[in-house]
Structure formats: structure tokens, C-alpha cells
N, C-alpha and C positions, 0 to 999 in steps of 0.2 A: 676732473682727474689731473689736470696740469697744475693745480694750485699748490700741491704738496710734492716734496721730494719723492715720497713713496708712490704717488700717482704718476709722476714723470718716469720713474723707474719701471713701473708696470707697463706703461705705454711703450716706452723704448724697448723694453724686453720683449713684448709681443711682436713688435715690428722687426726687431733683430732676429728673433726666433723664426719668423716667417721667411726672412731673407736667407737664413741658413738652410731652411728646408728647400727653398727655391734653388739655391746653389747646389745642394746635394741631389735633388730629385729631377731637376730640369737641366741646369747649366752643365753639370759634370757629365751626365749621359750624352748631351749634345756634343760636348767636346770629344769624348772618348769613343762614342759609338758612331756619331754622324760626322765627326771631323769638323765641327763648327765651334771653334774656341771663343768666338765673340761673346757668347752668353756668359762664359766664366769671367771674361774681362770686365764686363759691365756689372753683372750681378755680384761678382766677387769684390769689385771696388765698392759698390754700395754696401755690401755686407761688412766690409772692413771699416767703413765710416760708422755704420750703425753699431758695430762691436765696440769701437772706441767711445762712442756716445753712451753706450750701455755701461761701460766700465766707469766713466765719469759719474753717471747717474747713480750707480751702485755705491761708489765712494761717498757721494753726497748724502744719499739716504742712510748709509751706515753711520756716517758722522752725525747726522741730524737725529737719528733714532737711537744712537748709542748702542749699536749692535756689538755682540761679542765677535772676536776674530773668526770663530767657527762659522757664524752666519754669513759673514763677508766672504769667506772661502767658498761656502756652498753656493752663494750667488755667482761667484766667478766660475765654478765648475759647471753650473747650470748653463752658462753661456757657451761652453765648448762641447756640450753633449747634445746631440740631436733631441729635440723635444724638451730639453732641460728648462728653457725659459718658461715654458707653459706649466711645467710642474712647479717651478719656483714661484710662479705667479699665483698659484693657489694659496701658498702660505702667505704671500704678500697681501692677497685679498683678505684673508682671515685677520691678519695683523691690522690692516686698514680699517676693517669693520669693528674690531675689538677696541681699538684706541684711536678714535678720530682726533686729528690735531686740534689744539685749543684755539 
């Protein structure tokens, strides 16, 4: 999976999407309901790093695969919408299966 730009994007996207869900479903409630901001501090920091890695991987895959600007934009939107990376991954999986790298 890590041999291609598309494979790296898929892996980082799944990890980034998971970190976003952890931030929204665990860390934020702990901060605002239980008064425990530590979870947001650490999970938020990790999610921020993963988000930046995702954007770099997205740009690399878009450049390598010669994606139109619309597809690049959809990849970005997927990163800021809960469950978006998982939906976007389905199309990446189809693309990867349809045209394996030479």
C-alpha cells in the first residue's frame, strides 16, 4: 500500500479520518462535558499533524495521477467533513484497482 502515492494517500486518509472521529466523539465531549481539555490538546495536535500529512499526500497523488482540479477539491473537502475520508477512500480504492501503477 505504501509503494504508490495513491496507496500512501489512502493510508494517511484512513488514519486522519479516524483521528478526526476520535477528536469529535471522545476528546470534545471530554472537554466540554467532563471538563477534561487534555484529550483535545493531544488528539487535536495529532489530528493536525495527520491533516497536514494528508494534504501533502493528496497533492502528491493529484500530481502523479494527473487529477483534475475538481477531484483535488473533493479530496480536500473529504478531509474536513466527518466520515469524508472514508467515503473518498472508496473512490480511491476503485481507481487503484482499475489502473494499477506500471
